[in-house]
LOZA-308507 format. One record per residue (C-alpha): residue in one letter; x, y negated, z negated. Coordinates in steps of 0.02 Angstrom, whole numbers, padded with zeros to 5 digits, always signed. Example, Ala and Ser with C-alpha at 12.3 -4.5 7.8 and 13.67 -1.06 7.14 Angstrom:
<atoms>
A+00615+00225-00390 S+00684+00053-00357 
</atoms>
This chain:
<atoms>
M+00000+00000+00000 A+00064-00172+00043 S+00097-00294-00096 V-00047-00409-00140 N-00018-00594-00122 G-00104-00687-00265 M-00137-00843-00161 M-00214-00739-00021 L-00320-00643-00145 A-00384-00806-00221 A-00420-00878-00048 V-00518-00723+00005 A-00614-00721-00159 A-00657-00906-00146 G-00710-00887+00035 G-00813-00734-00009 A-00902-00828-00147 C-00944-00972-00030 G-01003-00855+00109 A-01110-00753-00010 V-01193-00908-00082 L-01228-00977+00092 R-01299-00808+00146 Y-01415-00810-00005 L-01470-00990+00029 V-01509-00951+00211 S-01615-00802+00160 Q-01710-00913+00038 M-01735-01054+00164 V-01796-00946+00309 G-01948-00884+00214 A-02074-00754+00267 G-02169-00871+00382 L-02054-00846+00532 F-02126-00697+00627 G-02187-00626+00461 F-02019-00557+00403 A-01884-00659+00318 G-01744-00530+00297 P-01709-00487+00478 M-01720-00668+00537 A-01603-00729+00401 T-01480-00590+00441 L-01494-00625+00627 M-01461-00810+00596 V-01306-00783+00488 N-01236-00648+00603 V-01252-00758+00758 A-01187-00914+00668 G-01047-00815+00586 S-00997-00741+00754 A-00991-00916+00828 M-00883-00974+00681 M-00767-00826+00708 G-00759-00883+00890 I-00692-01051+00829 V-00555-00964+00729 A-00511-00849+00874 G-00515-00994+00997 L-00395-01095+00890 L-00277-00948+00873 A-00287-00910+01061 A-00246-01092+01097 G-00090-01076+00991 I-00155-01170+00839 A-00084-01083+00687 L-00191-01077+00532 P-00102-01046+00367 D-00128-00868+00307 A-00227-00926+00156 W-00349-01021+00267 R-00368-00872+00383 G-00403-00763+00231 F-00526-00890+00161 I-00622-00912+00325 A-00610-00749+00421 V-00601-00619+00283 G-00687-00704+00136 F-00814-00830+00200 L-00867-00745+00361 G-00851-00571+00286 A-00976-00616+00151 L-01087-00722+00264 T-01110-00597+00405 T-01184-00449+00317 F-01196-00302+00435 S-01242-00189+00292 S-01397-00297+00273 F-01416-00285+00461 A-01428-00096+00452 L-01550-00106+00306 D-01658-00232+00398 A-01658-00130+00560 G-01708+00026+00465 G-01844-00068+00372 L-01913-00138+00535 A-01917+00037+00609 D-02014+00098+00458 R-02136-00050+00452 Q-02158-00100+00634 G-02090+00044+00736 L-01934+00087+00831 A-01967-00039+00971 S-01961-00186+00848 S-01804-00118+00769 A-01721-00090+00938 L-01765-00268+00992 Y-01691-00337+00831 V-01531-00234+00851 G-01515-00284+01034 L-01541-00469+00998 S-01420-00466+00851 V-01278-00384+00947 T-01305-00478+01110 L-01328-00651+01035 S-01182-00628+00915 L-01065-00574+01054 V-01124-00714+01170 A-01102-00842+01030 F-00926-00779+00993 L-00869-00778+01175 A-00948-00946+01217 V-00878-01037+01068 Q-00707-00956+01082 A-00696-01011+01264 L-00757-01186+01221 V-00634-01209+01078 T-00491-01137+01179 S-00534-01256+01323 L-00553-01409+01212 V-00399-01377+01107 G-00299-01328+01260 R-00344-01493+01344 A-00311-01596+01188 G-00147-01511+01152 G-00083-01509+01330 
</atoms>
């Protein structure tokens, strides 16, 4: 096992706490009024937004912008790791299948994966383009 860096551990823990609190707040703000189910919509929202945020990080790194290790740990591992809860995604998809049938669950899974990937790729390309232009 590699040695544990105390600063990195603190950065990941702080990021995780912030991401978890934001995830909770989003689930509370979405409410059950949106399509009649709060959980899946809140999870969809944070997974798409978190994927877009990860696109920013990846775009910066691809453009040659170095982030200090502690910031990368805070953002990518801690904050986004706690914010984008794919374990909740699986629970929500299974719950939808039980409550509303397999078609609803499949639609939710398809939208989650497709929109998250599109958000990541679009934002990564945008950030890489903007930073590349500004830096070059």
